[in-house]
ZATOR-897085 format. One line per field, with one value per residue: x, y, z negated of N, C-alpha, C in turn; residue number from 1. Coordinates in Angstrom, 3 decimals. Example, Ala and Ser with C-alpha at 12.3 -4.5 7.8 and 13.67 -1.06 7.14 Angstrom:
<rs>
nu: [13.190|12.850]
nv: [-5.690|-2.250]
nw: [-7.800|-7.080]
cau: [12.300|13.670]
cav: [-4.500|-1.060]
caw: [-7.800|-7.140]
cu: [13.200|12.900]
cv: [-3.300|0.030]
cw: [-7.800|-7.870]
seq: [1|2]
</rs>
This chain:
<rs>
nu: [-12.702|-11.280|-12.499|-12.394|-9.476|-9.762|-11.181|-9.192|-7.147|-8.482|-8.965|-6.383|-5.255|-6.997|-6.216|-3.376|-3.982|-5.375|-3.506|-1.388|-2.831|-3.342|-0.627|0.115|-1.712|-0.755|1.931|0.999|-0.143|1.557|3.448|1.727|0.711|-2.216|-5.497|-7.908|-11.531|-10.760|-11.632|-11.724|-13.365|-13.785|-10.946|-10.797|-12.542|-11.396|-8.987|-10.498|-11.156|-8.883|-7.765|-9.549|-8.767|-6.068|-6.822|-7.977|-5.902|-4.303|-5.633|-5.561|-2.938|-1.062|1.215|2.981|0.892|-0.432|1.089|1.310|-1.538|-1.186|0.715|-0.803|-2.961|-1.581|-0.725|-3.060|-3.967|-2.016|-2.806|-5.117|-4.099|-2.683|-4.679|-5.716|-3.623|-3.079|-5.273|-5.678|-4.546|-6.539|-8.304|-7.554|-7.807|-8.287|-9.233|-7.809|-5.922|-4.614|-3.446|-1.090|2.337|5.314|8.183|11.749|13.444|16.144|17.578|19.623|20.749|21.504|20.387|21.800|20.017|18.798|17.080|15.781|17.222|15.792|16.094|15.109|15.858|17.906|17.649|20.000|20.458|21.726|22.297|19.940|17.928|14.822|10.842|8.538|5.497|3.436|1.257|-0.290|-0.344|-3.377|-2.751|0.059|2.183|3.634|2.791|4.203|2.581|3.192|5.744|7.666|9.352|9.849|9.578|7.867|5.522|5.145|3.893|1.956|0.280|-0.071|-1.509|-3.823|-4.957|-5.366|-7.771|-9.404|-10.050|-11.231|-10.060|-7.455|-6.564|-6.169|-3.293|0.150|2.518|1.541|-0.855|-3.789]
nv: [11.100|13.291|13.273|10.811|10.480|12.546|11.322|9.355|10.746|11.966|9.988|8.710|10.810|10.842|8.031|8.758|10.350|8.801|6.666|7.910|9.115|6.412|5.598|7.755|7.107|4.344|5.385|6.626|4.828|2.782|4.201|5.296|3.154|2.854|1.999|2.694|3.288|3.280|0.535|-2.480|-3.578|-1.164|-0.876|-3.015|-2.388|-0.479|-1.934|-3.700|-1.465|-0.371|-2.720|-2.758|-0.334|-1.729|-3.480|-1.843|-0.515|-2.242|-3.261|-1.246|-1.049|0.854|0.523|2.082|3.042|0.938|-0.306|1.694|1.336|-1.234|-0.971|0.578|-1.097|-2.817|-1.316|-1.156|-3.529|-4.239|-2.563|-3.347|-5.852|-4.648|-3.547|-5.832|-7.063|-5.132|-4.220|-6.567|-6.321|-5.015|-6.596|-8.138|-9.485|-6.690|-6.929|-8.039|-6.890|-4.092|-2.004|0.068|0.144|1.982|1.681|1.987|-0.470|-2.559|-4.492|-7.300|-9.596|-13.223|-16.119|-19.478|-21.262|-19.657|-18.293|-14.714|-12.034|-9.296|-6.446|-4.305|-0.906|1.833|5.293|6.377|7.793|5.912|3.691|1.017|1.002|0.630|1.135|-0.132|-1.281|-1.868|-4.194|-4.492|-7.163|-8.558|-10.209|-9.631|-9.730|-8.259|-8.121|-7.578|-5.287|-4.202|-2.793|-0.036|2.831|4.775|6.864|8.621|7.543|5.453|6.335|7.401|5.441|3.986|6.021|5.988|3.490|3.494|5.833|4.140|1.733|1.736|0.450|-0.012|1.675|1.746|0.743|0.687|2.809|4.751|5.180|6.924]
nw: [42.512|40.752|38.785|37.621|36.656|35.166|32.735|32.261|31.231|29.266|27.734|27.298|25.647|23.651|22.568|22.097|19.949|18.109|17.165|16.525|13.806|12.647|12.110|10.356|8.095|7.411|6.338|4.367|2.929|2.254|0.729|-1.716|-2.422|-2.535|-1.778|-2.410|-1.283|1.402|4.005|5.057|7.007|8.372|9.411|10.653|13.289|13.889|15.242|17.193|18.600|19.797|20.796|23.091|24.276|24.794|27.014|28.809|29.553|30.256|32.689|34.399|35.277|33.425|31.689|29.899|28.355|27.680|26.026|23.674|23.041|22.311|20.026|18.647|17.822|16.432|14.081|13.120|12.251|10.449|8.735|7.413|6.597|4.236|3.134|2.105|0.342|-1.351|-2.837|-4.060|-7.028|-7.980|-8.735|-11.149|-14.449|-16.789|-19.055|-20.720|-21.866|-24.008|-23.860|-21.965|-20.591|-19.727|-18.157|-17.637|-15.166|-14.789|-12.125|-13.001|-12.527|-11.249|-13.022|-13.767|-12.909|-11.151|-11.279|-11.044|-12.783|-14.940|-16.800|-19.321|-19.240|-20.152|-18.702|-17.309|-14.701|-12.866|-10.078|-8.925|-10.820|-11.335|-11.628|-14.125|-14.350|-17.313|-18.476|-21.832|-23.581|-25.424|-27.344|-28.046|-26.548|-23.445|-19.829|-16.516|-14.603|-12.040|-10.080|-9.192|-7.303|-8.336|-11.136|-11.519|-9.623|-11.218|-13.244|-12.516|-11.500|-13.772|-15.040|-13.462|-14.466|-16.879|-16.904|-15.796|-17.063|-20.188|-22.357|-22.351|-23.820|-26.296|-27.385|-26.782|-25.061|-23.613|-24.879|-25.915]
cau: [-11.196|-10.946|-13.597|-11.510|-8.161|-10.380|-11.535|-8.479|-6.528|-9.062|-8.811|-4.946|-5.257|-7.522|-5.183|-2.256|-4.296|-5.668|-2.222|-0.764|-3.614|-3.030|0.959|0.117|-2.495|0.200|2.955|0.648|-0.900|3.092|3.888|1.074|-0.140|-3.662|-6.561|-9.365|-11.799|-10.495|-12.639|-10.945|-14.326|-13.668|-9.646|-11.068|-13.403|-10.393|-8.267|-10.946|-11.358|-7.113|-7.459|-10.053|-7.843|-5.172|-7.367|-8.026|-4.592|-3.412|-6.367|-5.062|-1.380|-0.346|2.002|3.237|-0.230|-0.955|2.196|0.870|-2.235|-1.003|1.351|-2.233|-3.460|-0.320|-0.954|-4.615|-3.885|-0.947|-3.806|-6.102|-3.448|-2.261|-5.784|-6.082|-2.298|-2.910|-6.623|-5.825|-4.399|-7.582|-9.349|-7.130|-8.800|-8.038|-10.205|-6.992|-4.880|-5.173|-2.630|-0.254|3.355|5.911|9.867|12.522|14.165|17.342|18.116|21.115|21.735|20.571|20.937|22.187|18.750|18.550|16.286|16.424|16.994|16.226|16.214|14.650|16.797|17.816|17.544|21.218|20.864|22.381|21.624|19.605|16.842|13.178|10.033|7.436|3.851|3.242|-0.347|0.082|-1.502|-3.862|-1.516|1.206|3.210|3.538|2.883|4.155|1.440|3.590|6.804|7.718|10.973|9.973|9.005|6.350|4.676|4.781|3.342|0.739|-0.503|-0.351|-2.654|-5.007|-5.681|-6.112|-8.975|-10.423|-10.169|-10.793|-9.799|-6.100|-6.245|-5.723|-2.006|1.184|3.206|0.830|-1.961|-4.255]
cav: [11.161|14.253|12.839|9.219|11.395|13.390|10.471|8.642|11.666|12.007|8.088|8.646|11.268|9.701|6.783|9.050|10.744|7.423|5.662|9.050|8.878|4.870|5.684|8.473|6.367|3.662|6.062|7.355|3.608|2.190|5.183|5.219|1.521|3.282|1.570|2.510|4.480|2.221|-0.380|-3.304|-3.547|0.025|-1.088|-4.281|-1.853|0.577|-2.748|-3.639|-0.247|-0.379|-3.885|-2.217|0.280|-2.292|-4.043|-0.876|0.323|-3.355|-3.608|-0.209|-1.383|1.724|-0.107|3.046|3.368|-0.334|-0.650|2.297|0.585|-2.265|-0.413|1.058|-2.596|-4.140|-0.426|-1.478|-5.270|-3.941|-1.680|-4.492|-6.712|-3.811|-3.675|-6.994|-6.915|-3.855|-4.359|-7.517|-5.816|-4.212|-7.912|-8.657|-8.928|-6.049|-7.033|-9.148|-6.080|-3.205|-0.779|0.186|0.855|1.949|1.307|1.587|-1.638|-2.940|-6.177|-7.686|-10.590|-14.628|-16.889|-20.624|-21.640|-19.019|-16.920|-13.389|-11.863|-8.311|-6.377|-3.125|-0.178|3.328|5.967|7.088|8.188|5.183|3.139|-0.143|1.677|0.950|1.377|-1.073|-0.896|-3.463|-4.346|-4.865|-8.214|-8.167|-11.441|-8.846|-9.896|-7.522|-8.594|-6.701|-5.443|-3.235|-2.013|1.169|2.976|5.990|7.102|9.241|6.662|4.064|6.860|7.810|3.909|3.601|6.925|5.466|2.152|4.370|6.258|2.984|1.138|2.451|-0.753|0.198|2.967|1.362|0.273|1.037|3.981|5.658|5.186|7.932]
caw: [42.229|39.716|37.324|37.096|36.162|33.680|31.978|32.110|30.672|27.746|27.233|26.759|24.493|22.190|22.531|21.314|18.526|16.808|17.032|15.463|12.862|12.016|11.698|9.199|7.107|6.998|5.420|2.971|1.954|1.634|-0.354|-2.896|-2.723|-2.894|-0.877|-2.536|0.121|2.936|4.257|5.385|8.268|9.182|10.324|11.831|14.157|14.635|15.821|18.428|20.047|20.331|21.725|24.143|25.148|25.472|28.048|29.985|30.263|31.283|34.036|35.499|35.124|33.070|31.146|28.829|27.611|27.130|25.234|22.843|22.504|21.559|18.984|17.792|17.361|15.308|13.345|12.592|11.969|9.197|7.755|7.122|5.575|3.204|1.939|0.845|-0.603|-2.093|-3.259|-5.096|-8.296|-8.445|-9.376|-12.242|-15.351|-17.526|-20.212|-21.684|-22.224|-24.943|-23.477|-20.797|-21.180|-18.379|-18.756|-16.407|-15.194|-13.850|-11.960|-13.919|-11.540|-10.931|-14.017|-13.215|-12.787|-9.635|-11.768|-11.124|-14.380|-15.259|-18.178|-19.552|-19.191|-20.709|-17.660|-16.965|-13.305|-11.897|-8.917|-9.324|-11.565|-10.816|-12.905|-13.917|-15.405|-17.820|-19.708|-23.002|-24.105|-27.004|-28.496|-28.193|-25.116|-22.100|-18.275|-15.532|-13.548|-10.825|-9.569|-8.627|-7.378|-9.339|-12.852|-11.530|-8.983|-12.180|-14.068|-11.258|-11.185|-14.861|-15.529|-13.069|-15.143|-18.130|-16.418|-14.968|-17.720|-21.552|-23.171|-22.144|-24.487|-27.831|-27.678|-25.873|-25.141|-23.216|-25.640|-26.508]
cu: [-10.695|-11.688|-12.714|-10.172|-8.605|-10.479|-10.091|-7.406|-7.172|-8.685|-7.218|-4.708|-6.015|-6.821|-4.380|-2.983|-4.648|-4.452|-1.828|-1.296|-3.319|-1.477|0.876|-0.531|-1.513|1.304|2.522|0.077|0.598|3.541|3.212|0.705|-1.569|-4.666|-7.621|-10.070|-11.550|-11.299|-11.785|-11.945|-14.170|-12.319|-9.807|-11.631|-12.373|-9.426|-9.101|-11.417|-9.761|-7.172|-8.700|-9.522|-6.783|-5.680|-7.761|-7.157|-3.736|-4.191|-6.031|-3.671|-0.784|0.044|2.204|2.195|-0.715|-0.008|1.336|-0.412|-2.534|-0.051|-0.135|-2.872|-2.526|-0.601|-2.175|-4.461|-3.305|-1.906|-4.643|-5.433|-3.185|-3.534|-5.998|-4.709|-2.546|-4.376|-6.714|-5.506|-5.604|-8.576|-8.771|-7.911|-8.377|-8.534|-9.030|-5.677|-5.418|-4.328|-1.859|1.190|4.327|7.467|10.756|13.097|15.262|17.401|19.524|21.865|20.479|21.536|21.495|20.953|18.392|17.181|16.199|16.066|17.107|15.761|15.823|15.528|17.013|18.153|18.619|21.196|21.551|21.544|20.993|18.531|15.526|12.474|8.794|6.265|4.009|1.984|0.274|-1.052|-1.883|-2.845|-0.311|2.390|2.973|3.305|3.037|3.283|1.997|4.962|6.998|9.211|11.098|9.270|7.382|5.309|4.419|3.620|1.802|-0.217|-1.209|-1.602|-4.019|-5.556|-5.923|-7.529|-9.964|-11.290|-10.012|-10.183|-8.524|-5.644|-5.951|-4.387|-1.030|1.777|2.260|-0.700|-2.660|-4.757]
cv: [11.784|13.690|11.281|9.775|11.719|12.553|9.382|9.543|11.766|10.716|8.379|9.415|11.106|9.070|7.159|9.552|9.687|6.645|7.113|8.932|7.570|4.992|6.626|7.666|5.257|3.952|6.076|5.980|3.186|3.120|4.978|3.542|1.736|3.109|1.484|3.809|4.065|1.289|-1.089|-3.718|-2.300|-0.233|-2.127|-3.625|-1.244|-0.617|-2.889|-2.708|-0.335|-1.482|-3.366|-1.139|-0.264|-2.545|-3.053|-0.436|-0.934|-3.466|-2.059|0.037|0.154|1.163|0.532|3.064|2.211|-0.460|0.370|1.888|-0.423|-1.829|-0.185|-0.180|-3.108|-2.969|-0.939|-2.267|-5.167|-3.269|-2.877|-5.185|-5.647|-3.534|-4.631|-7.271|-6.240|-4.136|-5.272|-7.225|-5.338|-5.345|-8.455|-7.965|-8.239|-6.075|-7.726|-8.044|-4.772|-2.194|-1.187|0.696|0.849|1.968|1.911|0.392|-1.524|-4.282|-6.472|-8.953|-12.228|-15.340|-18.115|-21.315|-21.140|-18.771|-15.531|-12.682|-10.262|-7.909|-4.772|-2.296|1.287|3.976|6.688|7.569|7.201|4.055|1.986|-0.017|1.416|0.739|0.274|-0.931|-2.195|-2.918|-4.898|-5.920|-7.776|-9.148|-10.362|-8.848|-8.476|-8.352|-7.641|-6.636|-5.028|-3.078|-0.831|1.404|4.342|6.058|7.842|8.635|5.680|5.091|7.470|6.888|4.107|4.900|6.552|4.277|2.940|4.976|5.228|2.000|1.552|1.450|-0.486|1.139|2.944|1.132|0.590|2.307|5.105|5.682|6.407|8.407]
cw: [40.925|38.752|36.854|36.666|34.424|32.463|31.698|31.359|29.451|26.837|26.723|25.515|23.218|21.577|21.275|19.793|17.296|16.576|15.693|14.081|11.923|11.854|10.044|7.987|6.719|6.194|4.149|2.081|1.726|0.460|-1.767|-3.439|-2.774|-1.881|-1.051|-1.257|1.248|2.976|5.389|7.181|9.150|10.067|11.141|12.851|14.837|15.754|16.816|19.256|20.371|21.136|23.089|25.368|25.773|27.288|29.388|30.668|30.718|32.711|34.864|35.705|34.748|31.730|29.894|27.874|26.834|25.784|23.766|22.122|21.780|20.397|18.114|17.167|15.969|14.171|12.806|12.014|10.410|8.150|6.588|6.153|4.561|2.337|1.104|0.414|-1.604|-3.400|-4.468|-6.503|-8.569|-9.065|-10.347|-13.089|-16.694|-18.632|-21.150|-22.116|-22.918|-24.548|-22.647|-21.115|-19.316|-18.957|-17.231|-16.407|-14.607|-13.730|-12.284|-12.825|-11.646|-12.147|-13.127|-12.949|-11.576|-10.072|-11.526|-12.458|-14.098|-16.511|-18.292|-19.934|-19.757|-19.304|-17.582|-15.802|-12.638|-11.205|-9.426|-10.152|-11.146|-12.097|-12.777|-15.084|-15.940|-18.405|-20.603|-23.672|-25.449|-27.736|-28.520|-27.446|-24.420|-20.780|-17.535|-14.842|-12.027|-11.092|-9.024|-8.142|-7.728|-10.573|-12.326|-10.418|-10.019|-13.008|-13.675|-11.731|-12.828|-15.856|-14.544|-13.660|-16.059|-17.825|-16.211|-15.930|-19.507|-22.471|-22.914|-23.005|-26.059|-28.401|-26.240|-25.685|-24.480|-23.596|-25.913|-27.713]
seq: [1|2|3|4|5|6|7|8|9|10|11|12|13|14|15|16|17|18|19|20|21|22|23|24|25|26|27|28|29|30|31|32|33|34|35|36|37|38|39|40|41|42|43|44|45|46|47|48|49|50|51|52|53|54|55|56|57|58|59|60|61|62|63|64|65|66|67|68|69|70|71|72|73|74|75|76|77|78|79|80|81|82|83|84|85|86|87|88|89|90|91|92|93|94|95|96|97|98|99|100|101|102|103|104|105|106|107|108|109|110|111|112|113|114|115|116|117|118|119|120|121|122|123|124|125|126|127|128|129|130|131|132|133|134|135|136|137|138|139|140|141|142|143|144|145|146|147|148|149|150|151|152|153|154|155|156|157|158|159|160|161|162|163|164|165|166|167|168|169|170|171|172|173|174|175|176]
</rs>
């Protein structure tokens, strides 16, 4: 009996620690949108582990811990989804661009055809401003690559792109 309680306690602590780790990784990933170094297969493996914990706890009718395992499973599946969602930008063809620009942008409304209208904005500290990172197309126009809530997050992404793609250093406000 004592051995069973020991293993149940050990499994419960492990499930709690893993779930707290999952939540921490979700928060970090949502803030940074950086999924480099994360493997979808690894998180699928974590999902299977959480599913096994869920089955174990449901089998012994430990419903609070079963709920914890279910929450852990949901966290793992959310991470898999974020990996695929945020990784998509890395597959963009950056050879079309010769520079990077970062600009504050403001939502100004919806036009008569119900298209959202935004415009570049001067930063005056007012609400509604977000930051966009643009790829400067070789033909001379720009294409929005990503939007961010803060200038620092936009600059971090822009600098990451500049470090990864040397062709982006030829033109734009961040050209070297």
